[in-house]
N, C-alpha and C positions, 0 to 999 in steps of 0.2 A: 629253869625249865627249858627243855629242848624239844622241838618238834621236828628235828632233822629226820628226813626219810618219810615224813607224812605228806599226804596230798590233801589240800583243802580246796573246797569250792564255796565261794561266797557269791550268792545271787545279789543283784543290785550292788555290786562291789566297786563300782567306778567312782562313787562319790558318797559324801555324808558318812553315816554310821557304817555302811558296808565297806567303804574305803578304809576307814580307821581299823576295822576288824581285819581286813585283808593285810594291811601293813603290819599290824601287830603279829599276826600269824607268820608272815614272811620274816619278820624280825627274829622269830624264834626258830627259823630254819625250815619251815614248811614251804613246799612248792605250792603256789596259790594260783588257782584259776578264778578269775572274776567274770561273772555273767552280767551283761548289761543289755539295755534295749535302746539302740540308736543314740548312745551318749558319746558326744565328741570328747569328753573328758577321760574316756576309757584308756586312751593311749598314754596320757600323762600319768594316770595311776599305775598302769602296767609298767612304765619305765621305772617308777619308784619301787615297785615290787621286784622287778628284775635286778635292780641294784642290790637288793637284800638277799634274795634266794633263788630267783627264777620263777617264771610263771607264764600264764597265757591269759588273753582276754577273748571271750566268746560272746557273740551277739545272739540273744535268744529271748523270746517272749515266754516267760515262765508259766503263763496260763495255757499254753498250747502243748498238748501231749507229745506231738511229733517233734517239736522243737526241743523239749526237755530231753527226749530220748537222744536226739542228735547232739545236744550239749554234753551228755554223759559219754557218748561215743567219742567226741572230740577230746574231752579231758582224759578219758581212759587211754586213747591212742597216744596222746602227747605227754602226759604226766604219769599215768597209771591209775589204778582204782582209787576212788575217793575214800579217804579215812575220816575227814571232818567236813560235814555239810553245814553251812550257815545259811538258813533261809531268811534272807533279809529283804529281798525285793518287795517293794510296796508302793502304793499310790494313795493319795488322799483326795477326797472330794467332799466339799462342804456346802450344804444347802439345807434349808428347812424341809421337813419330810414331805409336805404337800407340794413342794416344787422340785423334788428329786425325781429325775427321769429313771425309768426302770433300767435303761441301757447304762446309765452312769453307776447305779447301784450294782448291777451285775458285773460291770468291769472291775470295780473295786474288790468285790468278792472273788472274782476270777484271778486277779493278780495276787492279792494278799493271801487268800485262804486256799483256793485251788492250786495256786503255784506252790505253796508249802506242801500240800498233799502230793502233787505230782513229783516234785523233787525228792521228797522223802521216800516215795514208793520206788523211784528209779534207783535211789541210793541203796535201798535194802535188796533190790533185785541183783545188784552187782557187787555189793560189799557185805561181807558176813559179820563184820565187827566195825566199831568206830563210834563216832559222836555225831549227833544231830543237835544243832542249836537253832531254835526258832526265835525270831524277833517279833514279839508281840507289842503291847503298849499298855500303859496304865489305864488308858481310856477303854480298853477291853474289859477292865474290871469295874470301873466307876461310871462309864458312859459319858457322853457329851452331847448336848443338844446340837442339832444341825449336822450330825455326822453319823447317820444311821448305818451306812454301808461300811465305813471305816471301823466303827466300834464293834459291829457285828463280826467283821472279818477277824479282828484282833482277839475278840472273845473266843471265836472259833479256833484260832491258833492255840490258845491256852488249853482248851478242851482236847484238841487234837494231840497236843504234846503229851498229855497225861495218858491218852489211849495208846499212842505209839510207845511210850515208856513201858507200859505193861506188856504190850504185844511183842516188843523187840528185845526185852531183857532176857538174859543178862549180857548178850553180846553187843548190843548197841545201847548206849546211854542217850536219852533224849531229854533235853531241858529247854526252857524258854527264858528269855529276858524281856521284861516289860519296861521299856524306857519311859521316863516322864518327858517333859518338854526339853528337847535337845536342839541345840542351835545348828541347823543344817540348811542346805539350799531349800529343802522342801518346807521347813518350819523356821524360817529366818525371822527374828524380831523386826527386821527392817520392812518386812512385808505385812506386818500385823497392825491392827488398830490398837490404840491405847487400851481399849476394853479387853481385847484378846490377850494382850501382854499381861494386864493385871490378873486375868483369869489364870494364865499359865504360871504366874509367879506367886499364886496363892498357895504356897507350900511352906513347910517349916524352914527349908533352906533358902527359899525366896530368890532363886536364880535359875537360869537356864543351864542344863547340863551340856557337856561337850562330848563329841563322838568318841574321843579317847577313853572316856569314863565307861562307856558301853563296851568298848573294845577290851578293856581290862577284865571285865566279867566274862566276856566270850573267851578270852585267852585262858582264864582259869578253867572254864568248863571244857575246853579242848584239851587240857593237859592232864598229867597223871595224878595231880592232887585232888581231882574231882571224881575219883573212881568209885566212890560210894554214894554218888548223887544221881538220881534220875527222877523224872516226872515232876520236877520243880519249876516254878516260875519266879524268877528273881526280879524284884522291883528296884531298878536303878533309877530312882524317880524324885529324889529330893524330899521324900516324905509324903508325896501325894497320896500314896496307898501304903498303909501299914498293916502287915499281916503277922 
């Protein structure tokens, strides 16, 4: 598979799952723009991308409409119109419902769900064809205690994916990936309690996934072999959700 000549934008692309996806796309020849929010690791990731195919790093808050518009302006000016959009940027806040501040709930929804909407809308305003890949979560399907904002946002992404797939077909294919427990900076086992680890490993495969395993699915959805797939949510989750 070759993505030579394609332009990809990966939000939250400086680390974790986003970094793995950005590198996988660059490895197949795509010019990749990574969007990050005040992440000092962005320069390191960009250097790795540049060594493969060339790209740029742009700082933006994906929940801010004006910054998303400026993001696409910058990518368009420096790389060209976006062909592949990966909505990966996300944050996590964990707290019992009665102790969850409205501001914290709203911020998670804003980054995870509104950010996906804003980037998808800007993409379709500027690109008449291509692929949108939204990163959801298995928790958006099964739920999880103490994570009201996160699970609501990820469930919303799955629903939004299906709506966009119907609305934008046949020119834009829109799919989602719902990872299970993936070993990243945000969800590192080193920062978890034994109880949390046991909960995350309670799957048929009984292990944490790796960012590269999500990237492999994203690469497939970005490429020519997925041309008859839209509106789907792929669970790369070790068996936590079976559909």
